[in-house]
Structure formats: structure tokens, C-alpha cells
C-alpha positions as CSV (number, residue, x, y, z in Angstrom):
1,Q,-43.1,-44.5,-51.5
2,E,-43.5,-48.2,-52.2
3,N,-44.0,-47.5,-55.9
4,S,-41.0,-45.2,-56.1
5,R,-38.9,-47.9,-54.4
6,E,-40.0,-50.4,-57.0
7,E,-39.2,-48.1,-59.8
8,S,-35.8,-47.3,-58.4
9,R,-34.9,-50.9,-58.5
10,G,-36.1,-51.3,-62.0
11,L,-37.8,-54.5,-61.3
12,V,-41.0,-55.9,-62.7
13,H,-42.6,-58.3,-60.2
14,Q,-45.6,-60.6,-60.7
15,V,-48.3,-59.8,-58.1
16,S,-51.3,-61.4,-59.7
17,N,-52.7,-64.7,-58.6
18,E,-53.8,-65.3,-62.1
19,S,-50.4,-66.6,-62.8
20,R,-50.0,-70.3,-62.6
21,L,-48.5,-70.4,-59.1
22,S,-47.1,-73.3,-57.3
23,I,-49.1,-75.7,-55.2
24,A,-46.0,-77.3,-53.8
25,D,-43.0,-75.8,-51.9
26,S,-39.6,-77.4,-52.7
27,L,-40.3,-79.9,-49.9
28,T,-44.1,-80.2,-49.7
29,E,-45.8,-83.5,-49.3
30,F,-49.2,-81.8,-50.1
31,F,-52.1,-84.0,-49.3
32,D,-50.0,-87.0,-48.2
33,A,-49.8,-85.2,-44.9
34,Q,-48.8,-87.2,-41.8
35,E,-50.5,-84.8,-39.4
36,V,-53.6,-83.0,-40.5
37,L,-56.1,-80.9,-38.4
38,L,-59.6,-80.8,-40.0
39,S,-61.6,-78.1,-38.4
40,A,-64.6,-76.4,-40.1
41,S,-64.6,-73.6,-37.6
42,S,-60.9,-72.7,-38.0
43,S,-60.0,-69.6,-39.9
44,E,-57.1,-69.9,-42.3
45,N,-55.7,-66.8,-40.7
46,E,-55.8,-68.3,-37.2
47,V,-52.5,-68.4,-35.4
48,S,-50.9,-71.9,-35.4
49,D,-50.5,-73.6,-32.0
50,D,-47.5,-75.6,-33.3
51,D,-44.0,-74.9,-32.1
52,S,-42.6,-72.1,-34.1
53,Y,-39.1,-71.2,-34.9
54,A,-38.9,-68.5,-32.3
55,S,-35.7,-66.6,-32.6
56,D,-33.4,-66.5,-29.6
57,I,-31.8,-63.5,-31.0
58,S,-33.0,-60.1,-29.8
59,D,-35.1,-58.1,-32.2
60,N,-33.9,-55.0,-30.5
61,V,-30.9,-54.5,-32.9
62,S,-29.5,-51.2,-33.7
63,E,-30.8,-49.5,-36.8
64,D,-27.9,-47.1,-37.0
65,N,-27.1,-45.5,-40.4
66,L,-24.4,-47.4,-42.2
67,S,-21.0,-45.9,-42.3
68,N,-19.2,-44.9,-45.5
69,D,-16.9,-47.8,-45.0
70,L,-19.8,-50.3,-45.0
71,E,-21.3,-48.6,-48.1
72,N,-18.0,-49.0,-49.9
73,E,-17.8,-52.6,-48.7
74,R,-21.3,-53.4,-50.1
75,Q,-20.3,-52.2,-53.6
76,T,-18.0,-55.2,-53.9
77,L,-20.9,-57.7,-53.6
78,D,-21.6,-59.3,-57.0
79,C,-25.0,-60.5,-58.3
80,I,-25.5,-64.1,-59.1
81,S,-28.1,-63.9,-61.8
82,E,-29.4,-65.2,-65.0
83,S,-25.9,-64.8,-66.5
84,G,-24.7,-67.6,-64.2
85,A,-23.7,-71.1,-65.1
86,G,-27.2,-72.4,-64.5
87,C,-28.4,-71.0,-67.9
88,N,-25.6,-72.6,-70.0
89,S,-26.9,-76.1,-69.7
90,K,-26.7,-78.5,-72.7
91,R,-29.2,-80.9,-71.2
92,R,-32.8,-81.3,-72.3
93,T,-35.1,-78.2,-72.4
94,C,-38.5,-79.9,-72.3
95,L,-40.1,-83.1,-71.1
96,P,-41.2,-86.0,-73.3
97,A,-44.9,-85.1,-72.8
98,P,-46.8,-82.1,-71.5
99,C,-48.5,-82.1,-68.2
100,P,-52.1,-83.6,-68.1
101,N,-55.3,-81.7,-67.8
102,T,-56.4,-82.1,-64.1
103,S,-59.5,-79.8,-64.3
104,N,-61.8,-82.9,-64.2
105,I,-60.4,-84.1,-60.8
106,S,-62.4,-83.0,-57.8
107,L,-60.3,-82.6,-54.8
108,W,-63.4,-81.8,-52.8
109,N,-64.8,-85.3,-53.6
110,I,-61.6,-86.9,-52.5
111,L,-61.3,-84.9,-49.2
112,R,-64.9,-85.0,-48.1
113,N,-64.9,-88.8,-48.3
114,N,-61.9,-88.9,-46.0
115,I,-62.6,-86.2,-43.4
116,G,-61.1,-87.2,-40.1
117,K,-58.8,-89.8,-41.7
118,D,-55.0,-89.8,-41.9
119,L,-54.6,-88.2,-45.4
120,S,-51.1,-89.8,-45.7
121,K,-52.9,-93.1,-46.2
122,V,-55.4,-91.7,-48.8
123,A,-54.4,-92.6,-52.4
124,M,-54.3,-89.5,-54.6
125,P,-54.7,-89.7,-58.4
126,V,-51.3,-89.8,-60.1
127,E,-52.3,-86.8,-62.3
128,L,-52.0,-84.6,-59.2
129,N,-48.2,-85.4,-59.2
130,E,-45.4,-83.8,-61.1
131,P,-42.7,-86.2,-62.6
132,L,-40.3,-85.3,-59.8
133,N,-39.6,-86.8,-56.4
134,T,-39.2,-85.1,-53.1
135,L,-35.6,-86.2,-53.1
136,Q,-35.1,-84.4,-56.4
137,R,-36.9,-81.4,-54.9
138,L,-34.2,-81.2,-52.2
139,C,-31.6,-81.1,-55.0
140,E,-33.5,-78.1,-56.5
141,E,-32.3,-76.1,-53.6
142,L,-28.8,-76.2,-55.2
143,E,-29.9,-74.6,-58.4
144,Y,-28.0,-71.4,-57.3
145,S,-25.0,-73.2,-55.8
146,E,-22.9,-70.4,-57.4
147,L,-23.8,-68.3,-54.4
148,L,-22.0,-70.8,-52.1
149,D,-19.0,-70.8,-54.4
150,K,-19.0,-67.0,-54.3
151,A,-19.2,-67.1,-50.5
152,A,-16.3,-69.5,-50.3
153,H,-14.1,-66.9,-52.0
154,T,-15.3,-63.9,-50.1
155,P,-12.9,-62.8,-47.2
156,S,-15.4,-60.6,-45.3
157,P,-17.6,-62.6,-42.9
158,F,-20.4,-60.0,-43.3
159,E,-20.3,-60.4,-47.1
160,R,-20.2,-64.2,-46.8
161,M,-23.3,-64.1,-44.7
162,V,-25.1,-62.0,-47.4
163,Y,-24.4,-64.7,-50.0
164,I,-25.5,-67.4,-47.6
165,A,-28.7,-65.5,-47.0
166,A,-29.3,-65.2,-50.8
167,F,-28.8,-68.9,-51.1
168,A,-31.3,-69.6,-48.4
169,V,-33.9,-67.4,-50.2
170,S,-33.1,-68.9,-53.7
171,A,-34.3,-72.3,-52.5
172,Y,-37.9,-71.0,-52.6
173,A,-37.8,-69.5,-56.1
174,S,-38.7,-72.7,-58.0
175,S,-42.0,-73.1,-56.2
176,Y,-43.5,-70.1,-57.7
177,Y,-44.7,-71.5,-61.0
178,R,-45.5,-75.0,-59.9
179,A,-48.9,-75.5,-61.5
180,G,-51.0,-77.2,-59.0
181,S,-49.0,-80.4,-58.7
182,K,-47.1,-82.2,-56.0
183,P,-43.9,-84.3,-56.0
184,F,-44.0,-88.1,-55.7
185,N,-43.4,-89.3,-52.2
186,P,-40.2,-91.4,-52.0
187,V,-40.6,-95.0,-50.8
188,L,-38.5,-96.1,-47.9
189,G,-34.9,-96.8,-49.1
190,E,-35.3,-94.8,-52.3
191,T,-32.3,-92.8,-53.4
192,Y,-31.4,-90.0,-55.8
193,E,-28.0,-88.8,-57.1
194,C,-27.1,-85.7,-59.0
195,S,-23.6,-85.1,-60.2
196,R,-23.1,-81.8,-61.8
197,E,-19.6,-81.2,-63.2
198,D,-20.7,-77.9,-64.6
199,K,-21.6,-76.7,-61.1
200,G,-18.9,-78.6,-59.3
201,F,-21.0,-80.6,-56.8
202,Q,-22.1,-84.1,-56.1
203,F,-25.5,-84.6,-54.4
204,F,-27.2,-87.7,-53.0
205,A,-30.3,-88.3,-51.0
206,E,-32.2,-91.1,-49.3
207,Q,-35.6,-91.6,-47.8
208,V,-34.6,-92.7,-44.3
209,S,-38.0,-93.0,-42.7
210,H,-41.6,-93.7,-43.9
211,H,-43.7,-92.8,-40.8
212,P,-42.9,-90.1,-40.2
213,P,-41.6,-89.3,-43.7
214,I,-38.1,-88.1,-43.5
215,S,-35.8,-87.3,-46.4
216,A,-32.1,-86.7,-46.0
217,C,-29.6,-85.3,-48.4
218,H,-25.9,-84.4,-48.7
219,A,-23.9,-82.5,-51.3
220,E,-20.3,-81.6,-51.5
221,S,-17.8,-79.7,-53.7
222,V,-14.3,-78.3,-53.4
223,N,-15.9,-75.1,-52.0
224,F,-18.7,-76.2,-49.7
225,A,-20.7,-79.0,-48.1
226,F,-24.5,-78.9,-47.8
227,W,-26.8,-81.3,-45.9
228,Q,-30.2,-81.4,-44.3
229,D,-33.0,-83.8,-43.3
230,V,-36.5,-82.6,-43.6
231,R,-39.9,-83.7,-42.2
232,W,-43.2,-81.8,-42.1
233,K,-46.0,-80.8,-39.9
234,N,-49.2,-80.1,-41.9
235,K,-52.5,-78.3,-41.2
236,F,-55.5,-78.4,-43.5
237,W,-57.7,-75.5,-42.8
238,G,-60.4,-76.2,-45.5
239,K,-59.4,-73.4,-47.9
240,S,-55.7,-73.7,-47.4
241,M,-53.0,-76.0,-46.2
242,E,-50.0,-75.0,-44.2
243,I,-46.7,-76.9,-44.4
244,V,-44.3,-76.4,-41.6
245,P,-40.9,-78.0,-42.3
246,V,-39.0,-79.3,-39.3
247,G,-35.3,-79.6,-39.6
248,T,-32.1,-77.6,-40.1
249,T,-30.2,-76.8,-43.3
250,H,-26.4,-76.8,-42.9
251,V,-23.6,-75.4,-45.1
252,T,-19.9,-75.5,-44.3
253,L,-17.2,-73.5,-46.1
254,P,-13.9,-75.3,-45.4
255,A,-11.8,-72.3,-46.6
256,F,-13.0,-70.2,-43.6
257,K,-14.1,-73.1,-41.3
258,D,-17.6,-71.7,-41.4
259,H,-20.6,-73.8,-40.4
260,F,-23.9,-72.0,-41.2
261,A,-27.2,-73.4,-40.0
262,W,-30.8,-72.1,-40.6
263,N,-34.4,-73.1,-40.4
264,K,-37.1,-73.0,-43.1
265,V,-40.2,-70.9,-43.1
266,T,-43.9,-72.0,-43.3
267,S,-45.4,-72.5,-46.7
268,C,-49.2,-72.1,-47.4
269,I,-51.1,-73.4,-50.4
270,H,-54.2,-71.2,-51.0
271,N,-57.4,-72.1,-52.8
272,I,-57.1,-75.8,-52.3
273,L,-60.6,-76.7,-53.3
274,S,-61.5,-74.0,-55.8
275,G,-60.1,-71.0,-57.7
276,Q,-56.5,-70.4,-58.7
277,R,-54.1,-72.2,-56.4
278,W,-51.1,-70.2,-55.3
279,I,-48.4,-70.5,-52.7
280,E,-46.8,-68.1,-50.2
281,H,-44.0,-68.5,-47.7
282,Y,-44.0,-66.6,-44.5
283,G,-42.0,-66.5,-41.2
284,E,-38.5,-65.9,-40.1
285,I,-35.2,-67.5,-41.1
286,I,-32.4,-67.1,-38.6
287,I,-28.9,-67.9,-40.0
288,K,-26.1,-68.5,-37.6
289,N,-22.4,-69.4,-38.1
290,L,-21.9,-72.1,-35.4
291,N,-18.2,-71.6,-35.5
292,D,-18.0,-67.8,-35.5
293,D,-20.4,-65.3,-33.8
294,T,-19.1,-62.3,-35.7
295,C,-22.5,-61.9,-37.2
296,H,-25.9,-63.5,-37.8
297,C,-28.7,-62.9,-40.3
298,K,-32.4,-62.6,-39.9
299,L,-34.7,-62.8,-42.9
300,T,-38.5,-62.2,-42.7
301,F,-40.8,-63.6,-45.4
302,I,-43.8,-61.2,-45.2
303,K,-47.2,-62.7,-45.0
304,A,-49.5,-61.3,-47.8
305,K,-52.3,-58.9,-46.7
306,Y,-55.5,-58.4,-48.7
307,W,-54.8,-54.6,-48.8
308,N,-51.1,-55.0,-49.7
309,P,-50.4,-55.8,-53.4
310,N,-46.7,-56.3,-52.8
311,A,-46.8,-60.1,-52.3
312,H,-43.8,-62.4,-51.9
313,E,-41.7,-59.8,-50.2
314,I,-38.7,-60.5,-47.9
315,E,-36.6,-58.2,-45.8
316,G,-33.7,-58.8,-43.5
317,S,-30.4,-57.7,-42.1
318,V,-26.9,-58.9,-41.3
319,V,-26.1,-57.9,-37.7
320,D,-22.8,-57.9,-36.0
321,K,-22.2,-59.2,-32.5
322,A,-22.9,-55.8,-31.0
323,G,-26.3,-55.7,-32.5
324,K,-25.5,-53.2,-35.3
325,V,-26.9,-53.6,-38.7
326,V,-24.1,-54.1,-41.2
327,H,-26.1,-55.0,-44.3
328,R,-29.8,-54.6,-45.2
329,L,-31.5,-57.1,-47.5
330,F,-34.8,-56.8,-49.4
331,G,-36.4,-58.3,-52.4
332,K,-38.9,-61.0,-53.4
333,W,-38.3,-64.8,-52.9
334,H,-39.4,-65.7,-56.4
335,D,-37.4,-63.0,-58.2
336,S,-34.3,-61.3,-56.6
337,L,-32.5,-60.2,-53.5
338,Y,-30.9,-56.8,-53.0
339,C,-28.4,-55.5,-50.5
340,G,-28.3,-51.9,-49.4
341,T,-30.9,-49.1,-49.3
342,A,-33.6,-48.5,-51.9
343,S,-31.6,-45.7,-53.5
344,S,-28.3,-47.5,-53.7
345,A,-28.9,-51.3,-53.6
346,N,-26.9,-54.0,-55.3
347,C,-28.6,-57.1,-56.7
348,I,-27.1,-60.2,-55.0
349,W,-29.2,-62.8,-56.6
350,R,-31.8,-62.9,-59.4
351,A,-33.8,-66.0,-60.5
352,N,-33.0,-67.5,-63.8
353,P,-35.5,-67.0,-66.6
354,M,-38.1,-69.7,-67.1
355,P,-37.9,-72.1,-70.1
356,K,-40.0,-71.6,-73.2
357,D,-43.5,-73.0,-72.7
358,Y,-42.8,-73.8,-69.1
359,E,-46.6,-74.0,-68.4
360,Q,-46.6,-77.2,-70.4
361,W,-43.8,-78.7,-68.4
362,Y,-45.4,-78.4,-64.9
363,G,-43.9,-75.0,-64.3
364,F,-40.4,-76.5,-64.1
365,T,-37.3,-74.4,-64.2
366,Q,-34.5,-75.4,-66.6
367,F,-32.7,-77.0,-63.6
368,A,-35.8,-79.0,-62.7
369,L,-36.3,-80.2,-66.3
370,E,-32.9,-81.9,-66.1
371,L,-33.3,-83.6,-62.7
372,N,-35.1,-86.8,-64.0
373,E,-33.1,-87.0,-67.2
374,L,-31.3,-90.4,-67.5
375,D,-28.4,-90.5,-70.0
376,L,-26.5,-93.6,-71.2
377,Q,-23.3,-92.5,-69.3
378,T,-25.0,-92.1,-65.9
379,R,-27.3,-95.2,-66.1
380,P,-24.7,-97.9,-65.2
381,L,-23.3,-95.9,-62.3
382,L,-26.6,-95.6,-60.4
383,P,-28.0,-98.0,-57.8
384,S,-31.3,-99.6,-58.8
385,T,-33.0,-97.6,-56.0
386,D,-32.4,-94.3,-57.8
387,T,-35.6,-92.3,-58.4
388,R,-34.8,-92.1,-62.2
389,F,-35.6,-95.9,-62.4
390,R,-39.0,-95.5,-60.7
391,P,-41.6,-96.6,-63.3
392,D,-44.6,-94.6,-62.2
393,Q,-42.7,-91.4,-62.2
394,R,-41.2,-92.2,-65.6
395,F,-44.5,-93.1,-67.1
396,L,-46.0,-89.8,-65.9
397,E,-43.2,-87.9,-67.5
398,E,-43.8,-89.7,-70.8
399,G,-47.6,-89.0,-70.6
400,N,-48.7,-92.5,-69.9
401,I,-51.2,-91.7,-67.1
402,E,-52.9,-95.1,-67.0
403,G,-49.5,-96.9,-66.7
404,A,-48.3,-94.5,-64.1
405,E,-51.4,-95.1,-62.0
406,M,-51.0,-98.9,-62.2
407,Q,-47.3,-98.7,-61.3
408,K,-47.9,-96.2,-58.4
409,Q,-50.4,-98.6,-56.8
410,R,-48.0,-101.6,-57.3
411,I,-45.0,-99.7,-55.8
412,E,-47.1,-98.6,-52.8
413,Q,-48.3,-102.2,-52.3
414,L,-44.7,-103.5,-52.4
415,Q,-43.8,-100.9,-49.7
416,R,-46.6,-102.1,-47.5
417,E,-45.5,-105.7,-47.9
418,R,-41.9,-104.9,-47.0
419,R,-43.1,-102.9,-43.9
420,K,-45.2,-105.9,-42.8
421,V,-42.2,-108.2,-43.1
422,L,-40.2,-105.9,-40.9
423,E,-42.9,-105.7,-38.3
424,E,-43.5,-109.4,-38.2
425,N,-39.8,-110.0,-37.6
426,N,-39.6,-107.1,-35.1
427,L,-37.0,-105.4,-37.3
428,E,-36.4,-101.7,-38.0
429,H,-35.3,-100.3,-41.4
430,Q,-31.7,-99.3,-41.5
431,P,-30.9,-96.5,-43.9
432,R,-28.0,-97.3,-46.2
433,F,-26.2,-94.0,-46.7
434,F,-27.2,-91.9,-43.7
435,R,-26.9,-92.3,-39.9
436,K,-28.7,-90.6,-37.1
437,S,-26.5,-88.1,-35.2
438,S,-26.4,-87.2,-31.6
439,D,-28.9,-84.4,-32.1
440,D,-31.4,-86.7,-33.8
441,S,-30.7,-85.4,-37.3
442,W,-29.7,-87.5,-40.2
443,V,-26.2,-87.0,-41.7
444,S,-24.2,-88.8,-44.4
445,N,-22.3,-91.9,-43.2
446,G,-19.7,-91.3,-45.9
447,T,-20.3,-94.5,-47.9
448,Y,-22.3,-93.4,-51.0
449,L,-19.6,-91.8,-53.1
450,E,-17.1,-94.4,-51.9
451,L,-19.3,-97.3,-53.0
452,R,-20.1,-95.5,-56.3
453,R,-16.3,-95.5,-57.1
454,E,-15.4,-98.9,-55.7
455,P,-16.8,-101.5,-56.3
456,G,-19.7,-99.7,-58.0
457,F,-23.4,-100.2,-57.3
458,A,-23.8,-102.7,-60.2
459,K,-21.6,-105.1,-58.2
460,L,-23.6,-104.7,-55.0
461,D,-26.9,-106.2,-53.8
462,N,-29.5,-103.4,-54.0
463,P,-33.0,-103.5,-52.5
464,V,-35.8,-104.1,-54.9
465,L,-38.2,-101.2,-54.5
466,W,-40.3,-101.5,-57.7
């Protein structure tokens, strides 16, 4: 039955771990973990004791057959796929230098010498990094922002929820091919901006806290606003590492006064010390519209089983306020999402094809290849704290491993010195572009885009981070 369903969809999915899979989720801090549990007796399949995102929505929803009206309504849902605007980029299609060979680096030697220590304070070789920053990884979640644009022009609240669900799933797609590397950790006060006229949004992010590490971001366009702050709980089990993101993702659609909010699922990196590393995501995402209880969505990222070859699968449903299923969703988080039943399903989202020779470029998608690009028009508009000016990351991108390592150590030392000055003067770091809201989350204070326009960052005093 499973095989026939796959054939009916006409999809070809990768199920082999021999592929160069990701070691890092879009938000992973990898070994720079703030909270790590080292337990030789723990099984990697043991249930976590951490707080989980338990749904407060009843699982006992109706599984009634959909009516003809709903079947007809589903047929109006369009697929945001590889034909979307994301593939028509005129930016660079490769990096200045290929990724280094890391086969000679023994993670076991690094870890066994630091058992019981706070791994966030253990220096990792720069070769384990990819030339992108966690702030830029947050921006990667907007690769398929066309889904939000489509939602903003969809009258039906049930259909809008389908596109929001597809957007939430699409945020995980870029992690699939990440070849055993991790993003750079932002230093306190570091920023990143991404202005995409082709996609119609402006994005900016800031590292608002160092211990615990918290990254905040905000994006806006004529169709939507998007924001989140993210921090992590981490567990190292010996063979694998779990990353549990803490925080909420928000999207508003002004045209309908919608305010969607949802959590993220757990990510697990397998074969940390030996073998082919690969990543999976599992858990539940609950999407609610805080301004309208017409419907909600529940997505389940299914945990892989040794006897089940169908890895990376997701399933879910859009449910009305009476508990009746309006739309059924299924697919794979790295490939596509479908709406409907197996025999008559519509593709809502499909991942863009990977660039040529992507294995050489850290497994980056085309969108990721563009994130650290610095052109002559953009350079004078950015604050000096922007990630694209960070020398260790730039050196790694250019293949200068020795220079990148030296700069990484220098930048980390500068951060320690700034932290010491704050502590000696009994001061607390104040983020520049974000403020803490009443629910303890970080939101934009509305100054970044204003200061960019007038007077311009070049005329302002900017912190010296590197």
C-alpha cells in the first residue's frame, strides 16, 4: 500500500543515508551547546525529560470523509514549486572555494577531552563550520516566501492555513544536504540584513543574547510580516545529538488580519562520531491563528524506524473549530507537501532543485549560496556589524582555513573582553534593534529600516565586533 501510494504521487524520494545529509538544522548550534547531558548509559532512543511542545488541542478530531465541496475547494490550491521565483536568481551560483576535507578531524578526540564540560566553551576547528552564520540560517526559512504571498491572496481561511503549513515545513528542506558542517555562532550584537526585491521582503536579524545564545529576526513585505527569536536545548547522547528549539515563529497577513504562530520540532543529528552523519526532524507542529479560531493545523514529523524505509515523512491536517478535518496533508520535509488523499492529491510545495556540484559548496541551496554575497551596491548601506563583514567567515568561504582559524580566535577573544568590561561595570548588553516583549520574546523595535534610510548606518557609531 505504501509503495502504491508513492507511485501514485509520482515522486522519487531519497531514503538512503549514503547521501550527504545535513549535520545542522536551520538553527542548530551543533557542538556549541549551552546545555549538554553526557550519559554513557543513555540510549539515543530514550524519551527526553525536557519540556515538550505538548499540544493543548485534542487529538480526538473527526476523521469524517471530506465532502464534495471540500474536494472541489482543494483543487484550487496551487503548488509553489521549482518554477517559483526562487530559481530565477541572477546572483552567484557557486562559492569562491569548495568546502575543505574534514576527514582528518577526530570529533571523538575533541569530545573525550571535554567530557563533563560545557561544550559551548570548547573551541571547535573552523573546518567544522560552513561559511554561513546562524542569523543567515534564520533567513533561509524565507526561501519559499512565495507561500506566504500566496496565502495573503487566498480568501478561504482553510486554504490559507494550508499554505502557512507548507511554509512551516519548507523551513526544514535546506538542512537535508548540509554535509557535516555547522553555522558560525554570532557574536553578541552581530547583525544580518537581507533585502530581496525579487521576493519582495526585507529581513534583518541580531544576536540579542550570548548566554544563553538567542537570535532574533524580523522580515516584512507588503503581503506579510515574519518574526521569531530562537534559543536551544541540546542533548548529547554519545551517538547522536538532539536539538530542541525553544521559541515561537510568527507570521501576520495584514490583508486578513491573521496572526499565525507555531513551534518548531526536535532535530537529531545521527552518527556524530563515526559513519555517515544524517539529520532527522521529529515531533509535532501546532499552527494556530491567534486572531481567528476558524481552524488550526497539526503537523507530525514522523520519527524514523529501523524497519521503515520511508524516512523524512510528515502528515497532518487542517481542522475546523468543530474538530472536523477539512484538509489532509502529507509529504516529506525535504521534498514536497501534498494536500488531499493519496489518489487525488495536489502538490502545495516542492523543494527547488539543488545547484550544480552542490556537494562542493557545503550542500547549500541556491538561496543559501547568495546569503553571504556582498555586492558593491549593498556594501555602503550595511552596518559594520553585518555578518558579511565578519573576517573568519569570509576567509572560510574563500578557502583560507588558516586565516579563518586565526580570525575566529581573535573575534572570540574580543567578545570575551567586551563581556568582561560589562561585568566589571555591572552593565547589561542592550540589543540595538530588538526589544523584549511582555511574554519574554524578542521583537523588532522598529528602528533598523528607519536608520538604514535616514541617516544611514555609515553616519552612525557602530560597535566594533571584529
